BAPA-572084 format. One record per residue: residue in one letter; x, y, z of N, C-alpha, C in turn. Coordinates in steps of 0.2 Angstrom, whole numbers, padded with zeros to 4 digits, always signed. Layout:
<recs>
aXYZXYZXYZ ...
</recs>
This chain:
<recs>
m+0258-0330+0252+0252-0330+0257+0250-0337+0257 n+0249-0339+0263+0245-0346+0264+0237-0344+0265 r+0234-0349+0260+0227-0348+0260+0224-0354+0264 m+0217-0352+0266+0214-0357+0271+0213-0363+0266 t+0213-0369+0271+0211-0375+0268+0205-0378+0272 k+0203-0383+0270+0197-0388+0273+0199-0389+0280 e+0206-0391+0281+0208-0393+0287+0209-0386+0292 d+0211-0381+0289+0211-0375+0293+0205-0373+0295 w+0200-0373+0291+0193-0371+0293+0190-0375+0298 g+0192-0382+0299+0190-0386+0304+0193-0385+0311 r+0199-0381+0310+0201-0378+0317+0199-0371+0319 i+0195-0369+0315+0192-0362+0317+0187-0363+0322 e+0187-0360+0327+0181-0361+0332+0175-0356+0331 y+0176-0350+0329+0170-0345+0328+0167-0344+0322 f+0170-0346+0317+0168-0344+0310+0167-0351+0306 s+0164-0350+0301+0163-0356+0295+0164-0353+0288 p+0166-0358+0284+0167-0356+0277+0161-0353+0274 s+0155-0354+0276+0149-0353+0274+0147-0346+0275 e+0150-0342+0279+0149-0335+0281+0151-0330+0275 g+0151-0325+0275+0151-0319+0269+0159-0318+0267 w+0162-0323+0267+0170-0323+0265+0171-0322+0257 g+0166-0322+0253+0167-0323+0246+0169-0330+0245 d+0175-0332+0242+0178-0339+0242+0182-0339+0248 p+0180-0344+0253+0183-0345+0259+0190-0348+0259 y+0191-0351+0253+0197-0354+0252+0202-0350+0248 k+0201-0344+0247+0205-0339+0245+0207-0334+0250 m+0205-0335+0256+0207-0330+0262+0213-0332+0265 d+0216-0327+0267+0223-0327+0270+0222-0331+0277 r+0226-0336+0277+0227-0340+0284+0227-0337+0290 d+0233-0332+0290+0234-0328+0296+0228-0323+0298 l+0225-0321+0293+0220-0316+0294+0214-0320+0298 i+0212-0325+0295+0207-0329+0298+0209-0332+0305 f+0214-0334+0307+0216-0336+0313+0216-0330+0317 l+0218-0324+0316+0218-0319+0320+0210-0316+0321 m+0206-0316+0316+0200-0314+0317+0197-0319+0323 d+0198-0326+0322+0195-0331+0327+0199-0329+0334 v+0204-0327+0335+0207-0325+0341+0203-0319+0344 l+0202-0314+0339+0199-0308+0342+0192-0309+0343 r+0189-0314+0340+0181-0316+0342+0181-0319+0349 g+0186-0323+0350+0186-0326+0357+0187-0322+0362 l+0191-0316+0361+0192-0311+0365+0186-0306+0367 f+0182-0305+0362+0176-0300+0362+0170-0303+0365 h+0169-0310+0364+0164-0313+0367+0157-0311+0364 h+0157-0308+0358+0151-0306+0354+0153-0308+0347 r+0146-0310+0344+0147-0312+0337+0150-0307+0332 f+0154-0309+0327+0156-0305+0322+0152-0307+0316 v+0150-0301+0312+0146-0302+0307+0150-0301+0301 i+0152-0306+0297+0156-0305+0290+0152-0302+0285 h+0154-0296+0283+0151-0293+0276+0154-0295+0270 c+0161-0295+0270+0165-0296+0263+0172-0299+0266 g+0174-0304+0262+0181-0306+0263+0184-0306+0256 y+0186-0311+0253+0189-0311+0245+0183-0309+0241 q+0186-0304+0237+0181-0301+0232+0186-0299+0227 h+0185-0301+0220+0188-0298+0214+0186-0291+0213 r+0190-0286+0213+0188-0279+0212+0193-0276+0206 p+0192-0277+0200+0196-0275+0195+0197-0268+0195 k+0192-0264+0197+0193-0256+0197+0197-0254+0202 k+0198-0259+0207+0203-0257+0213+0209-0263+0214 p+0213-0262+0210+0218-0268+0210+0222-0268+0215 k+0223-0263+0219+0227-0264+0225+0223-0266+0231 s+0217-0267+0231+0212-0268+0236+0214-0275+0239 q+0215-0275+0246+0218-0282+0249+0212-0287+0248 h+0205-0285+0246+0200-0290+0246+0202-0295+0240 n+0206-0292+0234+0208-0295+0229+0212-0302+0230 f+0215-0301+0236+0221-0306+0238+0218-0310+0245 g+0212-0309+0247+0210-0312+0252+0213-0311+0259 k+0215-0304+0259+0218-0301+0264+0215-0296+0268 a+0209-0296+0267+0204-0290+0270+0198-0294+0272 v+0195-0291+0277+0189-0293+0279+0185-0287+0282 d+0178-0286+0279+0174-0281+0283+0169-0284+0286 f+0168-0282+0292+0164-0284+0298+0161-0280+0302 h+0156-0282+0307+0153-0278+0313+0153-0283+0318 i+0153-0280+0324+0153-0285+0330+0146-0282+0334 e+0142-0288+0334+0136-0287+0337+0136-0285+0345 e+0132-0280+0347+0131-0277+0353+0137-0274+0356 i+0141-0271+0352+0147-0268+0353+0147-0261+0349 t+0148-0255+0352+0148-0249+0349+0154-0249+0344 f+0154-0246+0339+0159-0245+0334+0166-0242+0337 r+0165-0238+0342+0171-0234+0346+0174-0240+0350 d+0170-0244+0354+0172-0249+0358+0176-0254+0354 a+0173-0256+0349+0176-0261+0345+0183-0259+0342 v+0184-0252+0340+0190-0250+0338+0195-0250+0343 d+0193-0247+0349+0197-0247+0355+0200-0254+0357 l+0195-0259+0357+0197-0266+0360+0202-0269+0355 m+0201-0268+0348+0205-0270+0343+0212-0267+0343 l+0212-0261+0344+0219-0258+0345+0223-0259+0350 g+0219-0261+0356+0222-0263+0362+0225-0270+0362 f+0223-0273+0357+0225-0281+0356+0230-0281+0351 i+0229-0278+0345+0233-0279+0339+0238-0273+0338 g+0237-0267+0342+0240-0262+0340+0239-0257+0335 p+0243-0253+0331+0240-0249+0326+0236-0252+0321 p+0232-0250+0317+0228-0254+0312+0232-0258+0307 m+0230-0263+0307+0234-0268+0303+0230-0268+0296 q+0234-0269+0291+0231-0270+0284+0227-0276+0284 g+0220-0274+0281+0216-0280+0280+0211-0281+0285 v+0211-0277+0290+0206-0277+0295+0201-0271+0295 g+0195-0271+0294+0191-0265+0293+0184-0267+0297 v+0181-0262+0300+0175-0263+0303+0170-0259+0300 a+0165-0262+0297+0159-0259+0293+0154-0257+0298 g+0152-0250+0297+0146-0247+0300+0147-0245+0307 i+0142-0243+0310+0142-0242+0318+0136-0246+0321 v+0138-0250+0325+0134-0255+0328+0134-0254+0336 g+0128-0254+0338+0128-0253+0346+0122-0255+0348 
</recs>
């Protein structure tokens, strides 16, 4: 897994390391770049709830490896967000979750 570096974060357009990633430098590089592309397509703010998080009681959680992010998208319903993501990335990918129902 390639983790985010300071230089990588400098190339990200819509997110910053100060958001709710946990340790932003333990986040998977491909996941963050995918999130940045998705954010550009949606034209709405993504609110990050959780990225890297050590979960000893859940050793298989992708959050332990920086390969998961929980978020919601402002001003888009949960159903519309899921439909748009599925249209772009296909069947659900490991590591992407949408928290709550926002509308």
